[in-house]
C-alpha positions in Angstrom: 42.4 -37.5 -8.6 45.3 -35.7 -10.3 48.8 -36.6 -11.4 51.4 -34.1 -10.9 54.2 -35.1 -13.6 57.7 -33.1 -13.3 61.0 -34.0 -15.0 64.1 -33.2 -13.0 67.1 -32.1 -14.6 69.6 -32.4 -11.7 72.8 -30.3 -11.9 75.9 -32.6 -13.0 77.6 -34.7 -10.3 74.5 -34.0 -7.6 72.3 -36.8 -8.4 73.6 -38.5 -5.3 72.9 -35.6 -3.0 69.5 -34.9 -4.8 68.6 -38.4 -3.7 69.5 -38.1 -0.2 67.6 -34.8 0.4 64.8 -36.3 -1.7 64.5 -38.9 1.2 63.9 -35.6 3.7 61.7 -34.0 1.3 59.3 -37.1 0.5 58.5 -36.5 4.3 57.3 -33.1 3.8 55.1 -33.9 1.0 53.6 -37.1 2.2 52.1 -35.1 5.1 50.2 -32.5 2.8 46.3 -32.3 2.8 45.2 -34.0 -0.4 48.3 -35.9 -0.9 47.7 -39.7 -2.2 51.0 -40.9 -3.2 54.5 -40.1 -4.9 57.1 -42.1 -7.0 60.6 -40.6 -8.0 62.1 -42.7 -10.8 65.7 -42.2 -12.1 66.2 -41.9 -16.0 68.2 -45.0 -17.2 69.3 -43.2 -20.4 70.6 -39.9 -18.6 72.3 -40.0 -15.0 71.2 -36.6 -14.0 67.7 -36.9 -14.8 64.4 -37.7 -13.0 60.6 -38.1 -13.2 58.4 -37.0 -10.1 54.7 -38.6 -10.0 52.7 -37.0 -7.3 49.0 -38.3 -7.0 47.1 -35.6 -5.6 43.0 -35.5 -4.3 42.6 -32.5 -6.7 44.6 -29.6 -8.3 43.6 -27.1 -5.4 45.5 -29.3 -3.2 48.8 -28.8 -5.1 48.5 -25.4 -6.1 46.7 -23.9 -3.5 47.5 -26.1 -0.8 51.1 -27.4 -1.0 52.3 -24.8 -2.9 51.0 -22.0 -0.7 52.2 -23.8 2.7 55.0 -23.4 4.8 55.6 -27.0 4.2 56.5 -26.0 0.7 59.3 -23.7 1.7 61.1 -26.5 3.2 60.4 -28.4 0.2 62.1 -25.7 -2.1 65.3 -25.4 0.5 66.0 -29.0 0.3 65.4 -29.4 -3.6 65.2 -26.4 -5.5 69.0 -25.7 -6.0 69.6 -28.9 -7.6 67.5 -28.5 -10.6 69.1 -27.0 -14.2 66.8 -25.7 -15.6 63.8 -25.3 -13.1 61.4 -28.1 -14.4 58.1 -27.5 -15.8 55.1 -29.0 -13.9 52.2 -30.6 -15.3 48.9 -32.2 -14.1 46.9 -34.9 -15.7 43.5 -36.6 -15.1 
């Protein structure tokens, strides 16, 4: 199993909108091949900061499967406009 980790810095004042959009986006990611589970956690110290943790069966399921899928385009439309700066995504085993 591989853990995808992304620190998400959300544009000022848009955290509530981001959380609502994420409720829709999690329906997209949870149907992907190799998806195992995810958690979105809100930072206690910084109002507009979140961490996203996604467990995948393999790194290929994330990088080659989800990221190259039509569903990823929906994910992007729902979420990417909230980020500033765009997050770095890392994988852990």
